[in-house]
ZAMARGU-4260 file (C-alpha; in steps of 0.2 Angstrom, whole numbers, plus 5000, padded with zeros to 4 digits):
<rodrens>
0) 5014/4873/5025 | 5024/4888/5019 | 5014/4903/5014 | 5017/4910/4996 | 5027/4926/4995
5) 5016/4942/4994 | 5017/4960/4996 | 5009/4968/5012 | 5007/4985/5019 | 5004/4995/5035
10) 4998/5013/5037 | 5000/5024/5052 | 4991/5040/5054 | 5003/5051/5064 | 4990/5065/5065
15) 4978/5054/5074 | 4992/5043/5083 | 4984/5027/5077 | 4984/5015/5063 | 4974/5021/5047
20) 4959/5010/5046 | 4950/5009/5029 | 4963/5016/5017 | 4960/5009/4999 | 4976/5002/4993
25) 4979/4996/4975 | 4994/4987/4969 | 4999/4987/4950 | 5013/4978/4940 | 5021/4989/4927
30) 5026/4982/4910 | 5032/4990/4894 | 5019/5002/4891 | 5006/4994/4902 | 4999/4995/4920
35) 4990/4980/4927 | 4981/4980/4943 | 4986/4964/4953 | 4978/4968/4970 | 4967/4979/4980
40) 4961/4980/4998 | 4956/4991/5012 | 4967/4992/5027 | 4960/4983/5042 | 4958/4989/5060
45) 4976/4988/5063 | 4980/4998/5047 | 4986/4983/5038 | 4984/4973/5022 | 4992/4957/5026
50) 4992/4950/5008 | 4989/4963/4994 | 4994/4952/4979 | 4980/4943/4970 | 4990/4929/4962
55) 5008/4924/4962 | 5023/4936/4965 | 5033/4938/4949 | 5049/4948/4946 | 5046/4966/4940
60) 5042/4984/4944 | 5027/4987/4955 | 5017/5002/4961 | 5008/5003/4977 | 4995/5017/4978
65) 4986/5023/4994 | 4970/5033/4992 | 4971/5046/5006 | 4957/5056/4999 | 4944/5042/5002
70) 4952/5039/5019 | 4950/5058/5024 | 4932/5058/5018 | 4928/5042/5028 | 4935/5050/5043
75) 4923/5065/5041 | 4937/5077/5036 | 4940/5087/5020 | 4955/5079/5010 | 4971/5088/5013
80) 4984/5094/5000 | 4989/5076/4995 | 4976/5065/4986 | 4986/5049/4984 | 5003/5042/4989
85) 5011/5030/4978 | 5028/5023/4976 | 5036/5011/4963 | 5049/4997/4968 | 5058/4983/4959
90) 5056/4965/4964 | 5070/4953/4959 | 5069/4940/4973 | 5052/4931/4971 | 5056/4919/4985
95) 5052/4931/4999 | 5038/4943/5004 | 5039/4962/5004 | 5031/4974/5016 | 5029/4992/5011
100) 5022/5003/5025 | 5016/5021/5024 | 5018/5034/5038 | 5005/5047/5034 | 5003/5064/5041
105) 4992/5079/5034 | 5007/5086/5025 | 5019/5072/5021 | 5020/5053/5019 | 5035/5041/5020
110) 5036/5024/5013 | 5050/5011/5016 | 5055/4993/5014 | 5049/4985/5030 | 5051/4968/5037
</rodrens>
């Protein structure tokens, strides 16, 4: 049985040199004048959310948001300069899955289209 297309993520904490466990991640779909939450989860022990989308993948613009403040506090640290990382992307091909990782450090973050 083929798995339905989804959106996943993986967060690596380069300050600690390990996957970032317990980061709240929220996925939104953007519409004309609207923002709808279409998924939310915490990263697992490997820093992953394997399927963030709650429902079917549809074409459109999405925003993925990582709550790094909550993560810092859960680690027993004061939040850094960045509070949240988010990026918006356009999905046109709904026949495939998308992986949007975050590489996180105290003073930067990088997202990219992964595989």
